[in-house]
A tleap script that builds the chain and sets N, CA, C and O, in Angstrom:
source leaprc.protein.ff14SB
mol = sequence {
  NMET GLY ASN LYS LYS GLY ILE GLU ARG LEU
  ASP GLY PHE HIE PHE PHE GLU PHE LYS HIE
  PRO TYR TYR ALA LEU ILE LYS SER ILE ASN
  PRO GLU PHE ALA VAL LYS LEU TYR GLU GLU
  GLN VAL ALA ALA GLY GLU ASN GLN ASN ASP
  VAL ARG GLN ASN MET LYS GLU VAL ASP LYS
  PHE TYR ALA LEU GLY LYS PHE TYR ASN SER
  TYR TYR CYS GLU HIE PRO GLY LEU GLU GLN
  HIE ASN GLU THR MET GLU GLU TYR PHE GLU
  TYR ILE LEU LYS GLU GLU SER GLY VAL MET
  LEU LEU ASP GLY SER PHE CLEU
}
set mol.1.N position { -136.886 -0.776 -28.903 }
set mol.1.CA position { -136.153 -1.812 -29.578 }
set mol.1.C position { -134.654 -1.544 -29.379 }
set mol.1.O position { -133.936 -2.486 -29.042 }
set mol.2.N position { -134.165 -0.383 -29.556 }
set mol.2.CA position { -132.848 -0.004 -29.180 }
set mol.2.C position { -131.687 -0.811 -29.781 }
set mol.2.O position { -131.491 -0.826 -30.996 }
set mol.3.N position { -130.908 -1.495 -28.889 }
set mol.3.CA position { -129.656 -2.106 -29.289 }
set mol.3.C position { -129.729 -3.561 -29.662 }
set mol.3.O position { -128.723 -4.270 -29.662 }
set mol.4.N position { -130.924 -4.002 -29.980 }
set mol.4.CA position { -131.034 -5.435 -30.341 }
set mol.4.C position { -130.250 -5.754 -31.593 }
set mol.4.O position { -130.068 -4.910 -32.470 }
set mol.5.N position { -129.779 -7.014 -31.659 }
set mol.5.CA position { -129.019 -7.441 -32.799 }
set mol.5.C position { -129.735 -8.507 -33.587 }
set mol.5.O position { -130.537 -9.256 -33.031 }
set mol.6.N position { -129.458 -8.589 -34.877 }
set mol.6.CA position { -129.978 -9.684 -35.678 }
set mol.6.C position { -131.492 -9.834 -35.642 }
set mol.6.O position { -132.232 -8.850 -35.642 }
set mol.7.N position { -131.920 -11.047 -35.611 }
set mol.7.CA position { -133.323 -11.377 -35.728 }
set mol.7.C position { -134.151 -10.853 -34.499 }
set mol.7.O position { -135.366 -10.677 -34.593 }
set mol.8.N position { -133.479 -10.619 -33.390 }
set mol.8.CA position { -134.146 -10.012 -32.234 }
set mol.8.C position { -134.775 -8.666 -32.549 }
set mol.8.O position { -135.727 -8.242 -31.893 }
set mol.9.N position { -134.241 -8.012 -33.544 }
set mol.9.CA position { -134.730 -6.706 -33.955 }
set mol.9.C position { -136.143 -6.796 -34.563 }
set mol.9.O position { -136.810 -5.778 -34.748 }
set mol.10.N position { -136.575 -7.988 -34.860 }
set mol.10.CA position { -137.913 -8.198 -35.428 }
set mol.10.C position { -138.978 -8.395 -34.317 }
set mol.10.O position { -140.174 -8.401 -34.611 }
set mol.11.N position { -138.546 -8.558 -33.033 }
set mol.11.CA position { -139.500 -8.721 -31.993 }
set mol.11.C position { -140.417 -7.512 -31.917 }
set mol.11.O position { -139.951 -6.375 -31.985 }
set mol.12.N position { -141.670 -7.737 -31.782 }
set mol.12.CA position { -142.660 -6.641 -31.747 }
set mol.12.C position { -143.281 -6.369 -33.097 }
set mol.12.O position { -144.263 -5.631 -33.177 }
set mol.13.N position { -142.746 -6.935 -34.158 }
set mol.13.CA position { -143.305 -6.788 -35.501 }
set mol.13.C position { -144.125 -8.022 -35.852 }
set mol.13.O position { -143.899 -9.113 -35.327 }
set mol.14.N position { -145.058 -7.828 -36.731 }
set mol.14.CA position { -145.854 -8.939 -37.255 }
set mol.14.C position { -145.654 -8.877 -38.797 }
set mol.14.O position { -145.312 -7.842 -39.370 }
set mol.15.N position { -145.885 -10.028 -39.412 }
set mol.15.CA position { -145.728 -10.150 -40.857 }
set mol.15.C position { -147.026 -10.589 -41.453 }
set mol.15.O position { -147.687 -11.492 -40.941 }
set mol.16.N position { -147.401 -9.943 -42.551 }
set mol.16.CA position { -148.694 -10.233 -43.201 }
set mol.16.C position { -148.470 -10.471 -44.654 }
set mol.16.O position { -147.754 -9.734 -45.333 }
set mol.17.N position { -149.097 -11.515 -45.119 }
set mol.17.CA position { -149.045 -11.849 -46.524 }
set mol.17.C position { -150.394 -11.580 -47.178 }
set mol.17.O position { -151.432 -12.070 -46.732 }
set mol.18.N position { -150.354 -10.807 -48.224 }
set mol.18.CA position { -151.550 -10.511 -48.992 }
set mol.18.C position { -151.408 -11.181 -50.346 }
set mol.18.O position { -150.346 -11.118 -50.966 }
set mol.19.N position { -152.449 -11.807 -50.795 }
set mol.19.CA position { -152.365 -12.535 -52.114 }
set mol.19.C position { -153.307 -12.020 -53.162 }
set mol.19.O position { -153.195 -12.378 -54.334 }
set mol.20.N position { -154.257 -11.162 -52.747 }
set mol.20.CA position { -155.213 -10.648 -53.743 }
set mol.20.C position { -155.599 -9.227 -53.408 }
set mol.20.O position { -155.845 -8.962 -52.232 }
set mol.21.N position { -155.674 -8.313 -54.309 }
set mol.21.CA position { -155.468 -8.474 -55.760 }
set mol.21.C position { -154.022 -8.581 -56.205 }
set mol.21.O position { -153.731 -9.094 -57.286 }
set mol.22.N position { -153.114 -8.093 -55.361 }
set mol.22.CA position { -151.674 -8.236 -55.666 }
set mol.22.C position { -150.918 -8.806 -54.498 }
set mol.22.O position { -151.259 -8.539 -53.346 }
set mol.23.N position { -149.904 -9.582 -54.774 }
set mol.23.CA position { -149.115 -10.176 -53.735 }
set mol.23.C position { -148.233 -9.129 -53.025 }
set mol.23.O position { -147.610 -8.284 -53.668 }
set mol.24.N position { -148.198 -9.207 -51.694 }
set mol.24.CA position { -147.257 -8.400 -50.947 }
set mol.24.C position { -147.007 -9.103 -49.614 }
set mol.24.O position { -147.865 -9.794 -49.065 }
set mol.25.N position { -145.802 -8.890 -49.132 }
set mol.25.CA position { -145.409 -9.366 -47.780 }
set mol.25.C position { -145.026 -8.085 -47.024 }
set mol.25.O position { -144.133 -7.346 -47.439 }
set mol.26.N position { -145.721 -7.841 -45.904 }
set mol.26.CA position { -145.534 -6.592 -45.189 }
set mol.26.C position { -145.191 -6.839 -43.752 }
set mol.26.O position { -145.797 -7.673 -43.079 }
set mol.27.N position { -144.190 -6.089 -43.282 }
set mol.27.CA position { -143.793 -6.080 -41.847 }
set mol.27.C position { -144.470 -4.870 -41.209 }
set mol.27.O position { -144.365 -3.743 -41.694 }
set mol.28.N position { -145.183 -5.145 -40.082 }
set mol.28.CA position { -145.970 -4.086 -39.495 }
set mol.28.C position { -146.062 -4.244 -38.010 }
set mol.28.O position { -145.795 -5.325 -37.486 }
set mol.29.N position { -146.432 -3.197 -37.316 }
set mol.29.CA position { -146.589 -3.247 -35.859 }
set mol.29.C position { -147.942 -3.873 -35.489 }
set mol.29.O position { -148.123 -4.365 -34.376 }
set mol.30.N position { -148.873 -3.847 -36.424 }
set mol.30.CA position { -150.212 -4.462 -36.195 }
set mol.30.C position { -150.981 -4.642 -37.515 }
set mol.30.O position { -150.589 -4.078 -38.536 }
set mol.31.N position { -152.066 -5.420 -37.502 }
set mol.31.CA position { -152.779 -5.699 -38.735 }
set mol.31.C position { -153.366 -4.409 -39.412 }
set mol.31.O position { -153.399 -4.295 -40.637 }
set mol.32.N position { -153.808 -3.481 -38.588 }
set mol.32.CA position { -154.405 -2.242 -39.146 }
set mol.32.C position { -153.407 -1.458 -39.946 }
set mol.32.O position { -153.731 -0.922 -41.006 }
set mol.33.N position { -152.200 -1.386 -39.449 }
set mol.33.CA position { -151.149 -0.638 -40.119 }
set mol.33.C position { -150.710 -1.388 -41.388 }
set mol.33.O position { -150.370 -0.758 -42.390 }
set mol.34.N position { -150.716 -2.680 -41.351 }
set mol.34.CA position { -150.375 -3.524 -42.511 }
set mol.34.C position { -151.356 -3.233 -43.604 }
set mol.34.O position { -150.957 -3.051 -44.754 }
set mol.35.N position { -152.670 -3.180 -43.279 }
set mol.35.CA position { -153.684 -2.873 -44.294 }
set mol.35.C position { -153.455 -1.453 -44.849 }
set mol.35.O position { -153.574 -1.238 -46.055 }
set mol.36.N position { -153.136 -0.509 -43.998 }
set mol.36.CA position { -152.898 0.851 -44.460 }
set mol.36.C position { -151.721 0.893 -45.403 }
set mol.36.O position { -151.785 1.571 -46.429 }
set mol.37.N position { -150.622 0.177 -45.086 }
set mol.37.CA position { -149.484 0.176 -46.001 }
set mol.37.C position { -149.808 -0.481 -47.307 }
set mol.37.O position { -149.381 -0.008 -48.360 }
set mol.38.N position { -150.565 -1.580 -47.269 }
set mol.38.CA position { -150.970 -2.271 -48.471 }
set mol.38.C position { -151.817 -1.343 -49.346 }
set mol.38.O position { -151.612 -1.286 -50.558 }
set mol.39.N position { -152.737 -0.640 -48.763 }
set mol.39.CA position { -153.613 0.241 -49.513 }
set mol.39.C position { -152.831 1.407 -50.101 }
set mol.39.O position { -153.083 1.793 -51.242 }
set mol.40.N position { -151.891 1.977 -49.358 }
set mol.40.CA position { -151.119 3.089 -49.808 }
set mol.40.C position { -150.043 2.748 -50.830 }
set mol.40.O position { -149.794 3.526 -51.751 }
set mol.41.N position { -149.398 1.582 -50.676 }
set mol.41.CA position { -148.248 1.301 -51.456 }
set mol.41.C position { -148.466 0.199 -52.529 }
set mol.41.O position { -147.675 0.072 -53.464 }
set mol.42.N position { -149.535 -0.577 -52.378 }
set mol.42.CA position { -149.744 -1.703 -53.306 }
set mol.42.C position { -151.059 -1.589 -54.065 }
set mol.42.O position { -151.067 -1.598 -55.296 }
set mol.43.N position { -152.143 -1.485 -53.360 }
set mol.43.CA position { -153.437 -1.589 -54.080 }
set mol.43.C position { -154.380 -0.437 -53.639 }
set mol.43.O position { -155.389 -0.648 -52.966 }
set mol.44.N position { -154.008 0.746 -54.040 }
set mol.44.CA position { -154.832 1.919 -53.753 }
set mol.44.C position { -156.257 1.761 -54.293 }
set mol.44.O position { -156.453 1.295 -55.416 }
set mol.45.N position { -157.198 2.132 -53.527 }
set mol.45.CA position { -158.612 2.122 -53.986 }
set mol.45.C position { -159.317 0.741 -53.805 }
set mol.45.O position { -160.492 0.597 -54.142 }
set mol.46.N position { -158.607 -0.233 -53.287 }
set mol.46.CA position { -159.250 -1.538 -53.050 }
set mol.46.C position { -160.141 -1.448 -51.800 }
set mol.46.O position { -159.905 -0.658 -50.886 }
set mol.47.N position { -161.158 -2.284 -51.809 }
set mol.47.CA position { -162.095 -2.356 -50.662 }
set mol.47.C position { -161.356 -2.903 -49.464 }
set mol.47.O position { -160.739 -3.966 -49.533 }
set mol.48.N position { -161.422 -2.153 -48.332 }
set mol.48.CA position { -160.650 -2.531 -47.160 }
set mol.48.C position { -161.117 -3.857 -46.592 }
set mol.48.O position { -160.297 -4.616 -46.074 }
set mol.49.N position { -162.399 -4.162 -46.669 }
set mol.49.CA position { -162.882 -5.463 -46.209 }
set mol.49.C position { -162.300 -6.630 -47.048 }
set mol.49.O position { -161.931 -7.678 -46.518 }
set mol.50.N position { -162.235 -6.394 -48.416 }
set mol.50.CA position { -161.677 -7.444 -49.271 }
set mol.50.C position { -160.183 -7.652 -48.954 }
set mol.50.O position { -159.674 -8.773 -48.947 }
set mol.51.N position { -159.502 -6.511 -48.690 }
set mol.51.CA position { -158.057 -6.587 -48.382 }
set mol.51.C position { -157.847 -7.388 -47.068 }
set mol.51.O position { -156.960 -8.239 -47.000 }
set mol.52.N position { -158.634 -7.120 -46.069 }
set mol.52.CA position { -158.518 -7.842 -44.801 }
set mol.52.C position { -158.803 -9.322 -44.943 }
set mol.52.O position { -158.161 -10.149 -44.295 }
set mol.53.N position { -159.770 -9.662 -45.796 }
set mol.53.CA position { -160.142 -11.081 -46.009 }
set mol.53.C position { -159.017 -11.828 -46.699 }
set mol.53.O position { -158.879 -13.038 -46.522 }
set mol.54.N position { -158.227 -11.141 -47.468 }
set mol.54.CA position { -157.117 -11.757 -48.230 }
set mol.54.C position { -155.760 -11.598 -47.570 }
set mol.54.O position { -154.719 -11.788 -48.199 }
set mol.55.N position { -155.789 -11.242 -46.277 }
set mol.55.CA position { -154.534 -11.001 -45.520 }
set mol.55.C position { -154.377 -12.178 -44.543 }
set mol.55.O position { -155.334 -12.649 -43.929 }
set mol.56.N position { -153.120 -12.624 -44.436 }
set mol.56.CA position { -152.830 -13.735 -43.492 }
set mol.56.C position { -151.553 -13.403 -42.710 }
set mol.56.O position { -150.535 -13.032 -43.295 }
set mol.57.N position { -151.623 -13.540 -41.384 }
set mol.57.CA position { -150.399 -13.299 -40.629 }
set mol.57.C position { -149.539 -14.556 -40.741 }
set mol.57.O position { -150.033 -15.680 -40.662 }
set mol.58.N position { -148.219 -14.328 -40.930 }
set mol.58.CA position { -147.271 -15.381 -41.005 }
set mol.58.C position { -146.143 -15.096 -40.017 }
set mol.58.O position { -145.955 -13.961 -39.579 }
set mol.59.N position { -145.397 -16.144 -39.677 }
set mol.59.CA position { -144.365 -15.904 -38.627 }
set mol.59.C position { -143.087 -15.354 -39.286 }
set mol.59.O position { -142.933 -15.389 -40.507 }
set mol.60.N position { -142.184 -14.850 -38.445 }
set mol.60.CA position { -141.012 -14.150 -38.971 }
set mol.60.C position { -140.104 -15.054 -39.738 }
set mol.60.O position { -139.409 -14.613 -40.653 }
set mol.61.N position { -140.096 -16.350 -39.372 }
set mol.61.CA position { -139.168 -17.270 -40.103 }
set mol.61.C position { -139.756 -17.566 -41.522 }
set mol.61.O position { -138.995 -17.737 -42.474 }
set mol.62.N position { -141.034 -17.622 -41.651 }
set mol.62.CA position { -141.670 -17.767 -42.943 }
set mol.62.C position { -141.338 -16.529 -43.791 }
set mol.62.O position { -140.982 -16.648 -44.963 }
set mol.63.N position { -141.460 -15.342 -43.184 }
set mol.63.CA position { -141.221 -14.100 -43.910 }
set mol.63.C position { -139.772 -13.991 -44.349 }
set mol.63.O position { -139.478 -13.576 -45.469 }
set mol.64.N position { -138.869 -14.371 -43.450 }
set mol.64.CA position { -137.416 -14.347 -43.767 }
set mol.64.C position { -137.147 -15.329 -44.882 }
set mol.64.O position { -136.383 -15.016 -45.796 }
set mol.65.N position { -137.750 -16.515 -44.843 }
set mol.65.CA position { -137.560 -17.516 -45.914 }
set mol.65.C position { -138.041 -17.019 -47.251 }
set mol.65.O position { -137.369 -17.221 -48.263 }
set mol.66.N position { -139.196 -16.371 -47.282 }
set mol.66.CA position { -139.729 -15.830 -48.539 }
set mol.66.C position { -138.799 -14.806 -49.131 }
set mol.66.O position { -138.505 -14.814 -50.326 }
set mol.67.N position { -138.319 -13.882 -48.225 }
set mol.67.CA position { -137.435 -12.854 -48.644 }
set mol.67.C position { -136.130 -13.388 -49.175 }
set mol.67.O position { -135.633 -12.960 -50.217 }
set mol.68.N position { -135.574 -14.352 -48.419 }
set mol.68.CA position { -134.319 -15.043 -48.771 }
set mol.68.C position { -134.451 -15.678 -50.170 }
set mol.68.O position { -133.614 -15.465 -51.047 }
set mol.69.N position { -135.498 -16.441 -50.343 }
set mol.69.CA position { -135.656 -17.135 -51.657 }
set mol.69.C position { -135.850 -16.122 -52.757 }
set mol.69.O position { -135.297 -16.299 -53.842 }
set mol.70.N position { -136.588 -15.098 -52.536 }
set mol.70.CA position { -136.792 -14.030 -53.563 }
set mol.70.C position { -135.425 -13.369 -53.883 }
set mol.70.O position { -135.109 -13.133 -55.049 }
set mol.71.N position { -134.638 -13.082 -52.861 }
set mol.71.CA position { -133.371 -12.475 -53.065 }
set mol.71.C position { -132.449 -13.296 -53.921 }
set mol.71.O position { -131.849 -12.782 -54.865 }
set mol.72.N position { -132.324 -14.591 -53.600 }
set mol.72.CA position { -131.471 -15.478 -54.351 }
set mol.72.C position { -131.958 -15.706 -55.798 }
set mol.72.O position { -131.131 -15.914 -56.686 }
set mol.73.N position { -133.246 -15.672 -56.047 }
set mol.73.CA position { -133.761 -15.772 -57.385 }
set mol.73.C position { -133.331 -14.586 -58.233 }
set mol.73.O position { -133.076 -14.723 -59.429 }
set mol.74.N position { -133.252 -13.409 -57.595 }
set mol.74.CA position { -132.849 -12.224 -58.301 }
set mol.74.C position { -131.314 -12.062 -58.409 }
set mol.74.O position { -130.823 -11.280 -59.224 }
set mol.75.N position { -130.581 -12.800 -57.590 }
set mol.75.CA position { -129.106 -12.700 -57.556 }
set mol.75.C position { -128.472 -14.081 -57.593 }
set mol.75.O position { -127.856 -14.481 -56.605 }
set mol.76.N position { -128.589 -14.810 -58.655 }
set mol.76.CA position { -128.014 -16.153 -58.721 }
set mol.76.C position { -126.518 -16.143 -58.477 }
set mol.76.O position { -125.812 -15.238 -58.922 }
set mol.77.N position { -126.025 -17.182 -57.749 }
set mol.77.CA position { -124.639 -17.284 -57.429 }
set mol.77.C position { -124.208 -16.524 -56.200 }
set mol.77.O position { -123.056 -16.647 -55.785 }
set mol.78.N position { -125.084 -15.744 -55.601 }
set mol.78.CA position { -124.734 -14.948 -54.464 }
set mol.78.C position { -124.352 -15.812 -53.259 }
set mol.78.O position { -123.556 -15.396 -52.417 }
set mol.79.N position { -124.942 -17.049 -53.181 }
set mol.79.CA position { -124.676 -17.891 -52.041 }
set mol.79.C position { -123.171 -18.243 -51.906 }
set mol.79.O position { -122.758 -18.724 -50.850 }
set mol.80.N position { -122.363 -18.019 -52.932 }
set mol.80.CA position { -120.945 -18.301 -52.930 }
set mol.80.C position { -120.163 -17.239 -52.165 }
set mol.80.O position { -118.982 -17.437 -51.880 }
set mol.81.N position { -120.785 -16.134 -51.832 }
set mol.81.CA position { -120.125 -15.017 -51.211 }
set mol.81.C position { -120.167 -15.255 -49.637 }
set mol.81.O position { -120.868 -16.147 -49.159 }
set mol.82.N position { -119.435 -14.470 -48.907 }
set mol.82.CA position { -119.300 -14.669 -47.456 }
set mol.82.C position { -120.132 -13.668 -46.641 }
set mol.82.O position { -119.870 -13.484 -45.452 }
set mol.83.N position { -121.095 -13.042 -47.240 }
set mol.83.CA position { -121.924 -12.075 -46.472 }
set mol.83.C position { -122.677 -12.814 -45.389 }
set mol.83.O position { -123.010 -13.987 -45.559 }
set mol.84.N position { -122.947 -12.163 -44.297 }
set mol.84.CA position { -123.739 -12.752 -43.229 }
set mol.84.C position { -125.198 -12.569 -43.544 }
set mol.84.O position { -125.575 -11.757 -44.389 }
set mol.85.N position { -126.028 -13.349 -42.840 }
set mol.85.CA position { -127.482 -13.265 -42.982 }
set mol.85.C position { -127.923 -11.825 -42.660 }
set mol.85.O position { -128.804 -11.294 -43.336 }
set mol.86.N position { -127.341 -11.205 -41.668 }
set mol.86.CA position { -127.768 -9.834 -41.292 }
set mol.86.C position { -127.508 -8.896 -42.458 }
set mol.86.O position { -128.313 -8.001 -42.715 }
set mol.87.N position { -126.386 -9.082 -43.181 }
set mol.87.CA position { -126.140 -8.202 -44.312 }
set mol.87.C position { -127.167 -8.374 -45.420 }
set mol.87.O position { -127.559 -7.390 -46.047 }
set mol.88.N position { -127.616 -9.613 -45.680 }
set mol.88.CA position { -128.633 -9.913 -46.662 }
set mol.88.C position { -129.964 -9.288 -46.229 }
set mol.88.O position { -130.706 -8.775 -47.066 }
set mol.89.N position { -130.264 -9.329 -44.951 }
set mol.89.CA position { -131.570 -8.919 -44.486 }
set mol.89.C position { -131.598 -7.567 -43.796 }
set mol.89.O position { -132.548 -7.261 -43.076 }
set mol.90.N position { -130.608 -6.781 -43.997 }
set mol.90.CA position { -130.576 -5.473 -43.312 }
set mol.90.C position { -131.870 -4.700 -43.573 }
set mol.90.O position { -132.408 -4.042 -42.682 }
set mol.91.N position { -132.370 -4.796 -44.848 }
set mol.91.CA position { -133.622 -4.128 -45.130 }
set mol.91.C position { -134.753 -4.574 -44.205 }
set mol.91.O position { -135.470 -3.732 -43.664 }
set mol.92.N position { -134.921 -5.860 -44.019 }
set mol.92.CA position { -135.943 -6.382 -43.130 }
set mol.92.C position { -135.690 -6.042 -41.700 }
set mol.92.O position { -136.623 -5.757 -40.949 }
set mol.93.N position { -134.437 -6.068 -41.308 }
set mol.93.CA position { -134.097 -5.926 -39.900 }
set mol.93.C position { -134.186 -4.435 -39.449 }
set mol.93.O position { -134.065 -4.146 -38.259 }
set mol.94.N position { -134.391 -3.528 -40.371 }
set mol.94.CA position { -134.587 -2.115 -39.933 }
set mol.94.C position { -135.784 -2.105 -38.966 }
set mol.94.O position { -136.731 -2.877 -39.117 }
set mol.95.N position { -135.716 -1.251 -38.021 }
set mol.95.CA position { -136.744 -1.159 -37.022 }
set mol.95.C position { -137.868 -0.252 -37.442 }
set mol.95.O position { -138.151 0.744 -36.776 }
set mol.96.N position { -138.514 -0.587 -38.541 }
set mol.96.CA position { -139.654 0.115 -39.063 }
set mol.96.C position { -140.540 -0.778 -39.902 }
set mol.96.O position { -140.092 -1.791 -40.439 }
set mol.97.N position { -141.776 -0.406 -40.009 }
set mol.97.CA position { -142.739 -1.165 -40.832 }
set mol.97.C position { -142.429 -0.917 -42.295 }
set mol.97.O position { -141.830 0.101 -42.640 }
set mol.98.N position { -142.844 -1.863 -43.179 }
set mol.98.CA position { -142.683 -1.652 -44.624 }
set mol.98.C position { -143.041 -2.851 -45.422 }
set mol.98.O position { -143.289 -3.945 -44.917 }
set mol.99.N position { -143.057 -2.585 -46.733 }
set mol.99.CA position { -143.314 -3.678 -47.721 }
set mol.99.C position { -142.021 -4.437 -47.923 }
set mol.99.O position { -141.016 -3.852 -48.328 }
set mol.100.N position { -142.029 -5.721 -47.649 }
set mol.100.CA position { -140.824 -6.543 -47.867 }
set mol.100.C position { -140.769 -7.088 -49.282 }
set mol.100.O position { -139.722 -7.032 -49.927 }
set mol.101.N position { -141.859 -7.602 -49.761 }
set mol.101.CA position { -141.916 -8.152 -51.107 }
set mol.101.C position { -143.178 -7.605 -51.810 }
set mol.101.O position { -144.174 -7.301 -51.153 }
set mol.102.N position { -143.129 -7.488 -53.099 }
set mol.102.CA position { -144.249 -6.930 -53.857 }
set mol.102.C position { -144.450 -7.740 -55.115 }
set mol.102.O position { -143.502 -8.286 -55.679 }
set mol.103.N position { -145.657 -7.809 -55.536 }
set mol.103.CA position { -146.051 -8.527 -56.763 }
set mol.103.C position { -145.120 -8.136 -57.919 }
set mol.103.O position { -144.886 -6.952 -58.160 }
set mol.104.N position { -144.602 -9.123 -58.617 }
set mol.104.CA position { -143.686 -8.866 -59.704 }
set mol.104.C position { -144.324 -8.068 -60.881 }
set mol.104.O position { -143.590 -7.497 -61.687 }
set mol.105.N position { -145.611 -8.024 -60.985 }
set mol.105.CA position { -146.234 -7.283 -62.051 }
set mol.105.C position { -146.038 -5.759 -61.895 }
set mol.105.O position { -146.301 -5.014 -62.839 }
set mol.106.N position { -145.595 -5.299 -60.754 }
set mol.106.CA position { -145.346 -3.896 -60.541 }
set mol.106.C position { -143.955 -3.456 -61.087 }
set mol.106.O position { -143.675 -2.264 -61.220 }
set mol.107.N position { -143.130 -4.422 -61.385 }
set mol.107.CA position { -141.758 -4.104 -61.805 }
set mol.107.C position { -141.690 -3.833 -63.265 }
set mol.107.O position { -140.614 -3.549 -63.791 }
savepdb mol mol.pdb
quit
């Protein structure tokens, strides 16, 4: 991945949305690793077959939109600042797999 800038840094990643038993949006290199992250960080002890059945791959623009909307809900008025999209999404743009959004009941 190296020196890619902006949204190009997401090339090679997939995005998976889990809705049951807990909501999560996960960036991963493949579906198997997404399930592993979900099981380790979100719903430990859940049946892997159930988790896979409740997983849906979404495109990167959908994932960015969900993250963007979530971010602004948590930080009202932020749109008046001059930060770039890359500054807002630096967490997503990191070149590693991870949980992007998590069910609010965990907070």
